[in-house]
C-alpha positions as CSV (number, residue, x, y, z in Angstrom):
1,M,-44.3,80.2,20.9
2,K,-43.1,77.0,22.6
3,Y,-44.0,73.7,20.9
4,S,-44.3,70.5,22.8
5,L,-42.9,67.3,21.5
6,Y,-46.4,66.1,20.6
7,S,-47.0,69.3,18.5
8,I,-43.8,68.8,16.6
9,I,-44.7,65.2,15.8
10,V,-48.1,66.1,14.5
11,L,-46.8,69.0,12.5
12,S,-44.1,66.8,10.9
13,V,-46.6,64.2,9.9
14,L,-48.9,66.8,8.3
15,L,-46.0,68.3,6.4
16,F,-44.9,65.0,5.0
17,V,-48.3,63.5,4.0
18,P,-48.8,65.7,0.8
19,A,-45.3,64.9,-0.4
20,G,-46.1,61.2,-0.4
21,C,-48.6,61.6,-3.3
22,S,-46.0,62.7,-5.9
23,I,-43.1,60.3,-5.3
24,H,-43.8,58.0,-8.2
25,K,-46.0,58.6,-11.2
26,S,-47.7,55.5,-12.5
27,L,-46.2,54.3,-15.8
28,V,-49.3,52.2,-16.7
29,S,-52.2,53.4,-18.9
30,D,-55.2,51.6,-20.5
31,N,-53.8,52.3,-24.0
32,M,-50.3,50.7,-23.7
33,M,-50.5,49.4,-27.3
34,E,-52.2,50.5,-30.5
35,L,-54.3,47.8,-32.2
36,P,-55.6,47.5,-35.7
37,P,-59.3,48.2,-36.3
38,S,-60.0,44.7,-37.7
39,F,-58.4,41.4,-38.5
40,T,-56.8,41.2,-42.0
41,G,-58.0,37.7,-42.7
42,Y,-61.6,38.2,-41.7
43,A,-64.2,39.5,-44.1
44,G,-66.9,39.7,-41.5
45,G,-70.4,38.4,-41.3
46,K,-69.4,34.8,-41.7
47,G,-69.3,33.5,-38.1
48,T,-72.6,32.5,-36.4
49,L,-71.4,31.0,-33.0
50,S,-70.3,33.0,-30.0
51,S,-67.1,32.0,-28.2
52,K,-68.0,34.0,-25.1
53,G,-70.0,31.1,-23.5
54,K,-69.1,27.5,-23.2
55,W,-68.4,27.2,-26.9
56,W,-68.1,23.4,-26.9
57,E,-71.8,23.1,-26.0
58,Y,-72.6,24.3,-29.5
59,F,-71.2,21.0,-30.7
60,G,-74.2,19.2,-29.2
61,D,-72.3,16.3,-27.8
62,E,-73.3,15.3,-24.2
63,S,-70.2,13.0,-23.8
64,L,-68.0,16.0,-24.6
65,N,-69.9,18.2,-22.2
66,D,-69.5,15.7,-19.4
67,L,-65.8,15.3,-20.0
68,E,-65.3,19.1,-20.0
69,A,-67.1,19.4,-16.7
70,E,-65.0,16.6,-15.2
71,A,-61.8,18.2,-16.5
72,L,-62.6,21.6,-15.1
73,R,-63.0,19.9,-11.7
74,N,-60.1,17.5,-11.7
75,N,-57.4,18.6,-14.1
76,P,-54.1,18.9,-12.3
77,D,-53.1,22.1,-14.1
78,I,-56.4,23.7,-13.0
79,I,-56.1,22.6,-9.4
80,R,-52.5,24.0,-9.4
81,A,-53.8,27.3,-10.7
82,Y,-56.5,27.4,-8.0
83,E,-53.9,26.8,-5.3
84,R,-51.7,29.6,-6.8
85,I,-54.7,32.0,-6.1
86,N,-54.8,30.8,-2.5
87,E,-51.1,31.4,-2.2
88,T,-51.2,35.0,-3.7
89,E,-54.2,35.8,-1.4
90,A,-52.2,34.7,1.6
91,I,-49.3,36.9,0.5
92,L,-51.7,39.8,0.0
93,N,-53.1,39.4,3.5
94,K,-49.5,39.3,4.8
95,S,-48.8,42.6,3.1
96,R,-52.0,44.1,4.4
97,A,-50.9,43.4,8.0
98,S,-48.4,46.3,7.6
99,E,-51.3,48.7,7.3
100,Y,-52.2,48.1,10.9
101,P,-50.4,48.7,14.2
102,L,-48.4,45.9,15.7
103,L,-49.3,45.2,19.3
104,N,-47.5,42.8,21.7
105,I,-48.3,42.0,25.3
106,N,-45.3,40.9,27.5
107,G,-45.6,39.6,31.0
108,S,-43.1,38.1,33.4
109,G,-42.8,37.0,37.0
110,G,-40.0,35.7,39.1
111,R,-38.4,35.2,42.5
112,S,-34.8,36.0,43.3
113,R,-32.5,35.3,46.3
114,Q,-29.5,37.4,47.1
115,P,-26.9,37.2,49.9
116,G,-26.6,39.9,52.4
117,I,-24.7,40.9,55.7
118,S,-27.6,39.9,57.8
119,G,-28.3,36.8,55.7
120,P,-29.8,36.0,52.3
121,S,-33.0,37.8,51.2
122,S,-35.7,36.9,48.7
123,S,-37.9,39.1,46.6
124,D,-40.7,38.8,44.0
125,S,-40.9,40.7,40.8
126,Y,-43.8,41.0,38.3
127,S,-44.2,43.0,35.1
128,L,-46.9,43.4,32.5
129,S,-46.7,45.7,29.5
130,A,-48.3,46.3,26.1
131,E,-46.0,47.5,23.3
132,A,-47.3,49.0,20.1
133,S,-45.6,50.2,16.9
134,Y,-47.0,51.7,13.7
135,E,-45.2,52.8,10.6
136,L,-46.6,56.0,9.1
137,D,-47.0,55.3,5.4
138,L,-46.2,58.8,4.3
139,W,-44.5,57.8,1.0
140,G,-47.0,55.1,0.0
141,K,-44.5,52.2,0.4
142,V,-46.9,50.0,2.2
143,K,-49.9,50.9,0.0
144,S,-47.8,50.2,-3.1
145,E,-46.9,46.7,-1.7
146,V,-50.5,46.0,-0.9
147,D,-51.6,47.2,-4.4
148,A,-49.0,45.0,-6.0
149,G,-50.3,42.0,-4.0
150,Q,-53.9,42.8,-5.2
151,F,-52.8,43.0,-8.8
152,E,-50.8,39.7,-8.4
153,T,-53.9,38.0,-7.0
154,Q,-56.0,39.3,-9.9
155,A,-53.3,38.1,-12.3
156,S,-53.5,34.6,-10.7
157,V,-57.2,34.5,-11.4
158,E,-56.5,35.4,-15.0
159,D,-53.9,32.6,-15.1
160,L,-56.6,30.2,-13.9
161,K,-58.9,31.4,-16.7
162,A,-56.1,30.8,-19.1
163,A,-55.8,27.2,-17.7
164,Y,-59.5,26.7,-18.1
165,L,-59.3,27.9,-21.7
166,S,-56.3,25.8,-22.5
167,V,-57.6,22.6,-20.9
168,S,-61.1,22.9,-22.5
169,A,-59.6,23.4,-25.9
170,K,-57.1,20.5,-25.6
171,L,-59.8,18.2,-24.4
172,A,-62.2,19.0,-27.2
173,D,-59.3,18.6,-29.7
174,L,-58.4,15.2,-28.3
175,Y,-62.0,14.2,-28.1
176,Y,-62.6,14.8,-31.8
177,L,-59.3,13.3,-32.7
178,A,-60.6,10.1,-31.1
179,V,-63.8,10.4,-33.1
180,E,-61.8,10.7,-36.3
181,L,-59.6,7.7,-35.4
182,R,-62.8,5.6,-34.8
183,A,-64.1,6.8,-38.2
184,Q,-60.8,5.9,-39.8
185,L,-61.0,2.4,-38.2
186,K,-64.5,2.0,-39.5
187,L,-63.4,3.1,-43.0
188,S,-60.5,0.7,-42.8
189,M,-62.9,-2.2,-42.0
190,E,-65.1,-1.2,-44.9
191,T,-62.1,-0.9,-47.2
192,I,-60.8,-4.3,-46.1
193,E,-64.3,-5.8,-46.8
194,S,-64.4,-4.2,-50.2
195,F,-60.9,-5.4,-51.1
196,R,-61.7,-8.9,-49.9
197,N,-64.7,-9.0,-52.2
198,T,-62.6,-7.8,-55.1
199,L,-60.0,-10.5,-54.3
200,D,-62.7,-13.1,-54.4
201,L,-63.9,-11.8,-57.7
202,V,-60.4,-11.8,-59.2
203,K,-59.8,-15.4,-57.9
204,R,-63.0,-16.6,-59.7
205,R,-61.9,-15.0,-62.9
206,Y,-58.4,-16.4,-62.5
207,R,-59.8,-20.0,-62.0
208,A,-61.9,-19.4,-65.1
209,G,-58.7,-18.6,-67.0
210,L,-59.9,-15.0,-67.7
211,V,-57.1,-13.1,-65.9
212,P,-53.4,-13.8,-65.2
213,A,-52.1,-14.8,-61.7
214,I,-50.5,-11.4,-61.2
215,D,-54.0,-9.9,-60.8
216,V,-54.5,-12.2,-57.8
217,Y,-51.2,-11.2,-56.2
218,Q,-51.9,-7.5,-56.8
219,S,-55.3,-7.8,-55.2
220,R,-53.8,-9.6,-52.2
221,Q,-51.2,-6.8,-52.0
222,N,-54.0,-4.2,-51.8
223,L,-55.9,-6.2,-49.1
224,A,-52.7,-6.6,-47.0
225,S,-51.9,-2.9,-47.3
226,A,-55.4,-2.0,-46.0
227,R,-55.1,-4.5,-43.1
228,A,-51.7,-3.0,-42.2
229,Q,-53.5,0.3,-41.4
230,L,-55.6,-1.2,-38.6
231,P,-53.0,-1.5,-35.9
232,V,-51.8,2.0,-36.7
233,F,-55.2,3.5,-36.1
234,K,-55.8,1.3,-33.1
235,S,-52.6,2.4,-31.4
236,R,-53.2,6.1,-32.2
237,L,-56.7,5.8,-30.7
238,A,-55.4,4.2,-27.5
239,V,-52.7,6.8,-27.1
240,T,-55.3,9.6,-27.7
241,L,-57.7,8.1,-25.1
242,H,-54.8,7.9,-22.6
243,A,-54.2,11.6,-23.1
244,L,-57.9,12.3,-22.6
245,S,-57.9,10.3,-19.3
246,V,-54.9,12.3,-17.9
247,L,-56.5,15.5,-19.0
248,V,-59.7,14.8,-16.9
249,G,-57.6,13.6,-13.9
250,R,-58.0,9.8,-14.4
251,Y,-55.5,7.1,-14.8
252,P,-54.5,6.3,-18.4
253,G,-56.6,3.4,-19.8
254,S,-59.8,4.5,-18.0
255,A,-62.9,4.3,-20.2
256,V,-63.3,7.8,-21.5
257,G,-64.3,9.6,-24.7
258,G,-67.5,7.8,-25.7
259,E,-67.9,5.6,-28.8
260,S,-68.9,8.1,-31.5
261,D,-67.3,7.8,-34.9
262,E,-69.4,10.5,-36.6
263,I,-67.5,13.8,-37.2
264,P,-70.0,16.6,-36.9
265,E,-70.4,19.7,-39.0
266,I,-69.5,22.8,-36.8
267,R,-70.5,26.3,-37.8
268,P,-67.8,29.1,-37.6
269,F,-67.4,31.4,-34.6
270,K,-67.9,35.1,-34.7
271,V,-64.5,36.9,-34.7
272,G,-65.2,40.4,-33.6
273,I,-62.5,43.2,-33.5
274,P,-59.0,43.2,-32.1
275,S,-59.8,45.5,-29.2
276,Q,-62.1,42.8,-27.8
277,L,-59.1,40.6,-27.2
278,L,-57.9,42.9,-24.5
279,R,-61.1,42.1,-22.6
280,N,-61.5,38.4,-23.5
281,R,-58.0,36.9,-23.5
282,P,-56.9,36.0,-20.0
283,D,-53.2,35.8,-20.9
284,I,-53.3,39.4,-22.1
285,K,-55.2,40.5,-18.9
286,S,-52.7,38.6,-16.8
287,A,-49.7,40.2,-18.5
288,F,-51.3,43.7,-18.1
289,L,-51.9,43.1,-14.4
290,R,-48.3,42.0,-13.8
291,L,-47.3,45.2,-15.6
292,K,-49.2,47.0,-12.8
293,V,-47.6,44.8,-10.2
294,N,-44.1,45.8,-11.3
295,D,-45.2,49.5,-11.5
296,K,-46.2,49.3,-7.9
297,R,-43.0,47.7,-7.0
298,V,-41.1,50.6,-8.6
299,A,-43.2,52.9,-6.4
300,S,-42.3,50.8,-3.3
301,A,-38.6,50.8,-4.1
302,V,-38.6,54.6,-4.6
303,A,-40.4,55.1,-1.3
304,D,-37.9,53.0,0.5
305,R,-35.2,55.6,-0.2
306,F,-37.1,58.2,1.9
307,P,-37.2,58.5,5.7
308,S,-39.4,56.1,7.6
309,F,-41.5,57.3,10.5
310,N,-42.5,54.9,13.2
311,L,-44.7,55.6,16.2
312,I,-43.6,53.4,19.2
313,G,-45.3,53.2,22.5
314,S,-45.6,51.0,25.5
315,Y,-47.8,50.9,28.7
316,G,-47.5,48.6,31.7
317,G,-46.5,48.2,35.2
318,A,-43.9,46.5,37.4
319,S,-44.2,45.5,41.1
320,G,-43.2,43.0,43.7
321,E,-46.8,41.9,44.1
322,V,-49.3,40.9,41.5
323,R,-52.2,42.7,43.1
324,T,-50.4,46.1,42.9
325,L,-49.0,45.5,39.4
326,L,-51.2,48.1,37.7
327,D,-51.5,50.6,40.6
328,S,-50.8,54.1,39.6
329,P,-47.3,54.4,41.3
330,N,-46.2,51.3,39.4
331,I,-47.3,52.3,35.9
332,L,-44.6,52.8,33.2
333,W,-45.3,54.2,29.7
334,N,-43.5,55.9,26.9
335,L,-44.4,57.3,23.4
336,L,-41.9,58.3,20.8
337,L,-41.6,59.0,17.1
338,Q,-38.7,57.2,15.4
339,I,-37.4,58.7,12.2
340,T,-34.9,56.7,10.1
341,Q,-33.2,58.3,7.1
342,P,-31.0,56.0,5.0
343,V,-27.6,57.6,4.5
344,I,-25.0,55.0,3.5
345,D,-26.2,51.6,2.3
346,G,-23.7,50.9,-0.4
347,G,-26.2,51.8,-3.2
348,R,-28.5,49.0,-2.2
349,R,-31.7,51.0,-2.4
350,R,-30.8,52.8,-5.6
351,A,-30.0,49.4,-7.2
352,E,-33.4,48.1,-6.1
353,V,-35.1,51.0,-7.9
354,R,-33.1,50.3,-11.0
355,R,-33.9,46.6,-10.8
356,S,-37.6,47.3,-10.3
357,E,-37.6,49.7,-13.3
358,A,-35.9,47.0,-15.4
359,A,-38.5,44.5,-14.3
360,F,-41.3,46.9,-15.3
361,R,-39.8,47.3,-18.8
362,E,-39.4,43.5,-19.0
363,S,-43.1,43.0,-18.1
364,L,-44.0,45.7,-20.7
365,A,-42.2,43.6,-23.4
366,I,-44.0,40.5,-22.1
367,Y,-47.4,42.4,-22.4
368,H,-46.6,43.5,-25.9
369,K,-45.6,40.0,-26.9
370,A,-48.9,38.6,-25.4
371,V,-51.0,41.0,-27.4
372,L,-49.0,40.3,-30.6
373,N,-49.3,36.5,-30.1
374,A,-53.0,36.9,-29.4
375,L,-53.5,38.8,-32.7
376,R,-51.4,36.2,-34.5
377,D,-53.5,33.3,-32.9
378,V,-56.7,34.8,-34.3
379,E,-55.2,35.6,-37.7
380,D,-53.8,32.1,-38.0
381,A,-57.0,30.5,-36.9
382,I,-59.0,32.6,-39.5
383,V,-56.6,31.6,-42.3
384,N,-56.6,27.9,-41.2
385,N,-60.4,27.8,-41.0
386,S,-60.8,29.2,-44.5
387,A,-58.1,27.0,-46.0
388,T,-59.6,23.8,-44.4
389,E,-63.1,24.7,-45.6
390,E,-61.7,25.0,-49.2
391,R,-59.8,21.8,-48.8
392,I,-62.9,19.9,-47.7
393,N,-64.8,21.1,-50.7
394,S,-62.0,19.9,-53.0
395,L,-61.8,16.6,-51.3
396,K,-65.5,16.0,-51.6
397,V,-65.2,16.5,-55.3
398,Q,-62.2,14.1,-55.3
399,V,-64.1,11.4,-53.4
400,D,-67.0,11.6,-55.8
401,A,-64.6,11.5,-58.8
402,T,-62.6,8.5,-57.4
403,S,-65.8,6.7,-56.6
404,A,-67.0,7.1,-60.2
405,S,-63.5,6.1,-61.5
406,L,-63.5,3.0,-59.4
407,R,-66.9,1.9,-60.6
408,L,-65.9,2.4,-64.2
409,A,-62.5,0.6,-63.8
410,I,-64.2,-2.4,-62.3
411,D,-66.8,-2.5,-65.1
412,R,-64.2,-2.3,-67.7
413,Y,-62.1,-5.0,-66.0
414,M,-65.1,-7.3,-65.7
415,Q,-65.9,-6.8,-69.4
416,G,-62.3,-7.6,-70.3
417,L,-61.6,-4.2,-71.7
418,S,-58.7,-3.4,-69.4
419,D,-56.2,-5.1,-67.1
420,Y,-56.2,-5.0,-63.3
421,I,-53.9,-2.0,-62.9
422,P,-56.7,0.7,-63.3
423,V,-58.8,-1.1,-60.7
424,L,-55.8,-1.2,-58.3
425,T,-55.0,2.4,-58.8
426,A,-58.7,3.5,-58.5
427,Q,-59.1,1.6,-55.2
428,R,-56.0,3.2,-53.7
429,F,-57.0,6.7,-54.9
430,H,-60.6,6.3,-53.6
431,S,-59.5,5.0,-50.2
432,D,-56.9,7.7,-49.9
433,A,-59.4,10.4,-50.8
434,Q,-61.9,9.1,-48.2
435,R,-59.2,9.1,-45.5
436,K,-58.1,12.6,-46.4
437,L,-61.7,13.9,-46.2
438,L,-62.2,12.4,-42.7
439,A,-58.9,14.0,-41.6
440,A,-59.9,17.3,-43.1
441,R,-63.3,17.3,-41.5
442,R,-61.7,16.7,-38.1
443,Q,-59.0,19.3,-38.8
444,L,-61.8,21.8,-39.4
445,I,-63.2,21.1,-36.0
446,S,-59.6,21.6,-34.6
447,D,-59.4,24.9,-36.4
448,R,-62.8,25.9,-35.0
449,I,-61.5,25.0,-31.5
450,S,-58.3,27.0,-32.1
451,L,-60.3,30.0,-33.1
452,A,-62.5,29.8,-30.0
453,R,-59.4,29.5,-27.8
454,A,-57.8,32.4,-29.6
455,L,-60.8,34.6,-29.1
456,G,-60.9,33.9,-25.3
457,G,-64.3,34.7,-23.6
458,G,-65.9,35.3,-20.3
459,W,-67.5,32.0,-19.5
460,M,-64.7,31.1,-17.0
461,R,-65.7,33.9,-14.6
462,H,-68.8,32.2,-13.3
463,E,-67.1,28.8,-12.9
464,I,-64.2,30.4,-11.0
465,N,-66.4,32.5,-8.7
466,K,-68.4,29.4,-7.9
467,R,-65.4,27.3,-7.0
468,L,-63.7,30.1,-5.0
469,A,-66.8,30.5,-3.0
470,V,-66.9,26.8,-2.2
471,D,-63.2,26.9,-1.2
472,K,-63.8,30.0,1.0
473,N,-66.6,28.3,2.8
474,K,-64.3,25.3,3.4
475,G,-61.6,27.6,4.7
476,D,-64.0,29.4,7.1
477,N,-65.0,26.0,8.5
478,R,-61.5,25.0,9.2
């Protein structure tokens, strides 16, 4: 039986197609790492707030809510992450172009003059042709590159979610640091007023000859020490507000952060189980997707070592007159199958396979590290939340005790039963305990924020889809 060239081409394609399905077996599975059934530091049943939504809204502070919305729109890190998505989508579309035939249209026209025995002669020449080429993706090389581009784009979306999570947590942390510093300034002013009143009292007793001059000097020392705290807290507050301004995309020094000096009580968040982190932590999802990216690049590198098949064809015409350019006698066409088998390349393709496999193993280590760090973040946050709660309870007892001690020391001093040293000591202890309590209450909010950040969540998806839709509409209108 005599086969035509066309039959041979078709038969070759059909024979090679099944082989393309078994060149590279995927190395990625959904269970790449075994997780513990629960967190060691969590007893369960304690948390009441969910971190899946916009967790900062549970704090009930409209100023914070407004700043978070502004930061999610204008923060430079978030804008950069958005543009990274646009970049990876463009690269993906570039890869997808290889799935389609390439078509070019060529045309030319000219006039030439040549010398001859009977004199020079002139002639016109015109040509028009369409040239097409298409690579048969028998080994899945093009598909692997497209799949890698899709996974890279999805990983970029997860990077954006991670930026959302990081910026929102940093902003809330800075916001409540500013609240604490205002509370510390308020406490400093109250302490200064209290020490001033005590100094006036000591002066009156000194003028009456009831106490020595050293009591006056010690009281002045206490007052001066309290006043020295004011510029420290003022500068820290200014620096914190500068950081807040930059975080929301404003110039440092802009009015931002509200005027609140009341540190709220924040209930704990629900913790859940470790396996939920794989769904809620964008950094873990990003690392897993890049694991898939490198797996597909291994497949592409392996496929590149096999023969490539290209269909090449052209159709057109050539004539001395434009009107007869596409007449049947002037038509030219060709169709061929081009097969290229790498033979000697100095080991370049083999080295690329090894490089891709090493990159996959590297990304696997990065994924394992991301999971371990996520588990550690939650465990640390649980421990810190519990420790700070205990510390606050102890500090409340200390504040009450130092307050009672201060009242008793002043009473004994006024009755002449003791010198000024117990009053001086009690004032310092009471002021120090109040400051520590304010700092601990703010630290508990910071620990709550750290736990919310460690747990991840799905609230970013709606915000991202909404913004990407707006960007797509803008792109369609350009």
